[in-house]
N, C-alpha and C positions, 0 to 999 in steps of 0.2 A: 544639254539643251535638246528638247524634243522637237518634233516636226512642226509645229505651229508657232515656234519662237518661245515656247514656255521653258522656263528653266526649272530643273529638278531641285527641290529644296530638301526633300527627305525621301528615302526609299527603304522599304523593309516589309515586315509581315505584321498584319493586323488580323484579329479574328472578328468576323461579322456574324451576328446572329441571323440564322436563316428565317425566312418568312413562313415556312411550313408549320404544320401542326406541332411538331416536336421542338422547334426553335433551337436547333443545334448550333454550336459555334463552329464556323468554317474558316479555315485560314485563307487569307487572300494576300497576294503580293500587292503592295500599295505603293504608289508613287505620288508624292505630294508635290505639286507645282505651284507657281505663283497664280495660276488660274483655277485650280481645283484639285480634287483627289481622284486618281485613277485606281480602279480595282480590277485586278487581273485574276482569272480563274486559277484555282489551286494547282492545276496541271503545269502552270508556268512558274512554279516555285523553285524549279531546279536550280542548282548552282553550276556555273554562273547563269544569271537570268538572261533570257533572250534579249537582243538589242531592241530598243524602241525607236521608231514605231515598228511593229511587226509587219512583215511584208503583206501586201494586200491579197495575195493568193491564199494565205492561210486563214481558215475560219477562226475568228476570235470573238470573245465575249467580254471585251473591255467595257467596264461601266465607268462613266465619268460623272462625278458629283461636282458640277461646276459651281464656283462661288456665287455666280449670279443667281443660281437657284437655291442657294443655301441660306437659311435664316439664322441659325445659331448652333452652337455646340453646347449641349445641356447635360444635366444629370450626371455630373462627374462624381464618381464614388470609388473609394478605395476599399477593396475587399481582398484579403489574402495577398497574393502576389500580383494581382491585376488592378488596373484602373478601368472602370466601366464608364462609357460615355455614349451619348446619343447625338447624332447629327440630325437636326430638324430642317427639312426642306421647305421652301416657300409654299408649296401646295399642301403642307401639313404632314407629309409622310415623315416617319421617324425611322432612322437606321441605327441600330445598336452595334457598338463595337467594344472590344476590350483589347488591352495590350499590357505587357509587363510594366509595373510601376516606373521603372527606371528609363523607359523609352520616351515618355512625354509626348505621344502622338496628339492627345487632345489639346495640349497647349500650343503645339506647332500648327495644327489645323486652325485653331482659333486665331492665332496671330496672323497667319497667311490670309484668312478670310477677312479680318479687319483691314489689313493692308490693301487687299483687293478692293474692298468697298470704299476705302479712302481714295484710292486712285480713281475709281469710277465717279465719286463725288467731285473730285477736282476737275476731271474731264467735263462733267456736266456744267460746272460753274464757268469754266473757260468757254464752253460752247455757247452758253447763255450770254456771256459778255460779248463774244464775237458777233452773235446775232444782234444784240442791242447796238453795238458800234456800227454794224452794217446798216441797220434801220435808221440810225441817227444820221449817218453819212448820206443815205439815200434820200431821206426827208429834207436834209439841208440842201442837197443838189436840186431837188424839186422846187424848193422855195426860191432858190437863187436863179433858176432858169427864167429867161425872159418869157413874158406872156405872148402866146402866139395868136391871141384873139383879135 
């Protein structure tokens, strides 16, 4: 379990296509949680990996792709020994990844994202129902209160 109560679902190495002109594939240590995907710089790929969270005194460039900002996992394609897929963020940004076919990162990310969105939908419905019940109770108590006029 990580510092914010997130549980680690999968951990390993993914390759991310760089944003630069050459668009090279760069290895990233990835940690999939029930809240999103954490991408750590390649310097932190050593075995064994450093414990998470990394102490605040160390400079880090951990990138978090939170499921609340994630729209979909798209463009799944098998080529050679790799599966290529794209994570589409809500603002339209696309992040390309690849992994060996037998690792199933794309499926696991998709599954965790769907589960996250389902949990959020359930919480939203519960919140709406609680507000409706509170309003109903409040309006009932107003109607049954004696008139002070």
